[in-house]
Structure formats: C-alpha cells, structure tokens
N, C-alpha and C positions, 0 to 999 in steps of 0.2 A: 415333476420338476424338476430341474437340471441339477446335476450333479454338482454344486460348490468348489471353486480353483482358488489351489494354492496358489503363492507368491511367497518364495526369498522374500520380497523388499514391496511391499506399496509403495506411493507415492503419495501421498492429495496436499491438491490443489498444481498449478503450472501455471504459477510467472516464474521469474528469472531464478528466485530457489529452488523453486518445485523440479525445473528442468536444467536446471543445474546437476541439481541431482537423480535423475535421471539419467543424464549422459557422464558420470563418472560411476553409478549403482550397474549398468546398463555395462560400462566396460571393463569392472570385475566383475565381468558376468554372473551378474544375479540375477538376470533376469526383472526388472521389475516392473512393476504395470505400475502406472499416473493416471492416473483419477480426476479430470480437467477441473473438474467444477464447474459453475454458470458462469464462468467472466473464464474460460478458456487466455491466458496469458496475460491474467491478472490486474493491474493500475496501470501495465504500463501498454494500454491497448485504444485509452480511452488519452493519452497521452496523441503529442504529434511527432516535432522531431525530437530525439534525443540524442546531445551534441555533448553528452559527457561521460560515454561509456565506451574502455579506452579501443581499442584497434578499427574506428571509424571516426578519422580526421572527419572527415565531413556532414559528417553527423550520420544516423538513421530515421525515420520514422519510429514510433515504437509498435504499436503490431509489425510494422517485417523484422524484428529485431526478433520482435518472438514465435512468431514466424522461419525468419532460420535456425533458436532454438530447437523448435519443437520436431525442424527436419534433421536438425542434427541427433535428436531423441533417437530419433525414428531411423535416423541409420545406423545403432547398434543396438539388439539385442533388448529393448526398449518395447513394451504395448502399453502405446499410447486408448484409449477411450475419454470422453468427451459423457461425463459422467458426474453427478451431484453425489455429494453420500452425506447419508440420512441417520444415517445413526454407527457407531464404533462399541464397541467390547474389549476392553484393553484389561479384565479382569481375569479371564481364564487365558491358553494359551493351546493352538495360534489364538490368537488377536483374529475377531472377526472385524469386516465391516461391510456396513450395507451401499448399495446407490439405487438411484432411481436403477441400475439398468444390471442389481442379481447381487451378491451376497458374497465373498472373499473369507479369505482366512488369509496371516502372514506371522512369518516366522519374527517380521518385524516392519516398522512403520514408520515412514518418515511425512511430518505434517512441514505444511509451507500453507497453509488456505488464507497467509494475508491478513490485513489490515482492508480495512476501507476509510476511505474519505468523509467524514463529515457533513453535509452539504442542505444548502436549506430547506428543498424539495422544492422549489419550482421548476416550471413546462424550461424556462426560456433560460435558468442553473445548467442545466442536463442539455436542450437540446445545443449552447456554446462550450459545454467543454471541448477543453480541447481549443476553441477557437476565441480567445482572449477571457477563457475562465482555465485554474488550476489551481489544484487541491497541491503544490510542491514550490516553495518557490527556490530553493538551491534547482530545481529540476530547470523551471525554465525563466525565473530572472531576465538570464541572458539575452533573451529576445525584447523584453521591456527599455530599451536602455536612448534612456534622451527623451522618456512616454511617461505617461499619468494612470499613478495602478492604485487601487482601493485594496484593503488585506481585513479580511472580514471576523470581527475574534475581538475579547477580552480576558489573553494567556498571557503565559510567558511564549507561548508556541508565535501567535504574534502579531506581538511585537520584537519577539527573535527575528520573525520574519519581513517586518516594516525594515528592521536596520539592514537588514542582507540585500535587504532592494531600493537602501537607497545608492547603494554600490552603481545602479545599474536606469536608473527612473531619474528623472530630475522633482515629481512631487509622488509621495507617498501619502496617503491619506489613511487612516486607523477608523474603519468602523465599529462604533457599538453599542450594545443595545439598551446602556446604562451609563451611567457619569462616573464610575468608577470602575475599573481594571482592577480583574482578579489577579494581573503578572505580579511578578515581586518586585519591591522597592526598586533595586535594583536595572531592570530588566522597564521598571517605566521610567525613568531618571533620564536610563541609555534610550529611548527613544524621546523623552519631550528634549533634551539635550540640540539635537539633530536636526538642523534649518530644512532640510529637506521632508518631515515628516508634521501632517500634519491630522486633528485629530475630529472627525466626528460623533459626537458624544451624542446619546440619547436619542437613535439613529440605526434603523433597521434594513436593512434593498426587500424593497419589493419587487422588484421589477429588474433584470440584471438587459439592458439594449440593445440591437443591436440585429441583425440578417444574415449573414452571414460570418461575421465577428464583433466583435464587442466595441461598441462604439460608447458605455455609458450606463450612470444606472440610475435608478428612480427608486431615492430615499424615502424613508416615514419613519416621522417623527413616533417616539412610543410612547410621547405622554401627549401629544397634542394630536398625533393623525397626520398631521401635514406632510403632504407627498413637496419632495423639490428633486430633480431632475442636476445631475452632473453628470460631465463627458468626463470618461478615461479610455484608455484602450487598453485596460487591463483589471480585471479579481482576484485578489488570490484568495479562497477561506481559509483557516487557517485555526476551522471551531472544532480541532481532532481530529483523531482517525478513534476505531470502532475495533478491538483486532476481531478475526472470522474465529472466535471459541466456541459460542455453541455448545457446538456436539461434545464438547470434552471439557465441560462442567459436572465434576463430580468424578471424574477420572486422571484428574491430573492439575496439579496447584497449576493455581494457577494466581498471576496478584495481583492487585487491588482496581486496577482498570482491565482485566478480565486480558490478558499476556498470560504465554506460554513461564511459567521460569524455568529455565536452563542450567545447569551446574556453569558456574566462571569459565569463562572463554569457550565454552565447546557448544554440544549439542544435544548434551543424555536428558532428559521430566528426569522425573520421580517412577517414573515406572522404564524398569531395565527393556528395554528392546525399541524402543518410541524414542524418537527424536522428532525435535523443533529444530526449523531453522527459516532465515527471509524474518517481514514485519511480525508476523507472528509472537515474533519473541524477540522482536526488536523495537527496543522503546524509545530509539537515543537514534538511532543513523538514517534509518529510511530510503536506502541507496538501494535503486538500482544492481548499482556493481558488490553494495557490502551484502548483497542477497543472494545474488549467487554468491558469494564467495560462502555464506555460509552453508550456501547446497552443495558444496560441494566436501566440504565438514560436516557435517550430517550425513554422507552418503559414506565419509569415510567411516567414520562409529559405526553405521552402519554394518559397515565390511566386518570393519575389528570384533562389533556381539555375536556377528555371525559366525564367525571364524571362532570366537571361543569356545 
C-alpha cells in the first residue's frame, strides 16, 4: 500500500467556492490538494449562460466559467483530482481524508461541498435542466422576459422566487401539491397581491414537456388524478436545497437543516483548522459570486491558522 500523502491544505469540492479557495491557497504557497467530487464544477455545470458573474459583460456559459477557474487553479502550484471523498476524521491531527482514489492527511481542511437543489426526480426534468428547467430564479429569471413560467413549491423560497420572476415574466403560476402554503403569511400576501402571479393548487408536475427546450408541463391533480397540460417557457424548482454534509455529521456542528455552522462573518467551524465556504454553509444568498468570495475568506483563514 502506498504511503499516505500529506498536505498543508485539502479542499473538498470544486465549485466557485472550492476553486477560489484553491487559487488563494496556491498563491499563498500552501500547495493545496483540491478533491473535485462527483460533480466537478458544482451547480454551475448544469446551468447555461451566466450573466451576473462580474467580469463577463457578454455572459459566459456555466461549464466554461468553471473550466476557466480550474485552469486558473492549475496555473499555480495546486493539485486537482477528480476524486470523491468518502470519509473524513477531524477528531485527531493531522486530519484524515479518504477518497475513492486514496487516503490523505492534512493540517487544515476547507469544505466547499455545496448544496444540491431538491428536484422532482423525473427523467424529463433532468434532460431539460438548463434548457427551460432551473433551480435558481435569481440566476436565470432574466432569460424569461415577457414569457410564462411555473414555479414549483409552497414555502417562502417558492413565493419569493415567484414574486421575483414577475420582474421579467408576463405570468408566473405557482404549482403547489396542497391547497395551503407553508410559507409565511407576509410572503403569501405579497404573492397574492401581485397581478402577474396565479396559483395551481393541489397540483404536481407529472411530466416536463419539450424536446430540446421546455414547451410546457403536464400537471396532475393530487386529489382526482386528473391530468392537464399547460404551455409555458420555463419551470423553476423551488422545493429547497440539501446541503452536501452527510460526510460531516457527528464531526462538525450543523444547523437544523444540515448546513455547517460557521462563526458569524467568517468560515471557521467548531473544529480548529477546519473551514467551510460556499453553499454548504450559506443559507441565504446561494450565488456563485458570494460562494467565490467565501472561498477566498476560507483560504485566508486557513493561511492565518497555519501561520499561527
């Protein structure tokens, strides 16, 4: 068996947070190892055009942005590996990180495993993701000017996204499987007062319609089973996110929804030398640019820790 390789910093995850952390850690001559995971590049790899990341006035495709970030990481003395982490041990030093490619030890670890949007789990949804199906209204709403869209969900995030989308869309229909929302009263009232918002109660999406792009949806009545088809240009899933923190249960402090708790205004976790950045600890903003910013913070925090 080969000898376990040791690093000053191991970064788990390769979205905007992880790769930005890699850039800063590498430029600080910390020679980091970036373990890219099952979805190298993170959620941006399933988006199409990104128009709100600074520095790209003409926009840039999500996968291209992440490839450019990876190239920038590799420009410096960082090591990137397409390996998924299966186990960590933060109970003793150096920390141990096991992946499907080997076992590593580290003086510090930066966690940037992100969060995954909850989806319906139907084939047509996956096939048309980024082609009319989206899980981020603030990312993609601009592309639906004067078009009709659906928002799926019944919580605050669904009604907030529906209201946001009325800035662009001509009509927004909220599809909810029940006849009452679990959202707060203020969000419900705000959505109901908006003339562009309509509601499809007791409905679920049975199928997303379209070949190359979304053309509509088949809705199923949860009480009668009746099927109806509607014509729309976009469908936004707003049924929440799951932070990718299964690995860290029992090792780090997590909040009630599974997000990693970090100190206010920073990236330190409850374990000294372990830092978290990006969507894995961000319950509010969930944007590529904020993830990148917190990746920078995590690398600076790790550098400070190692110097100390």
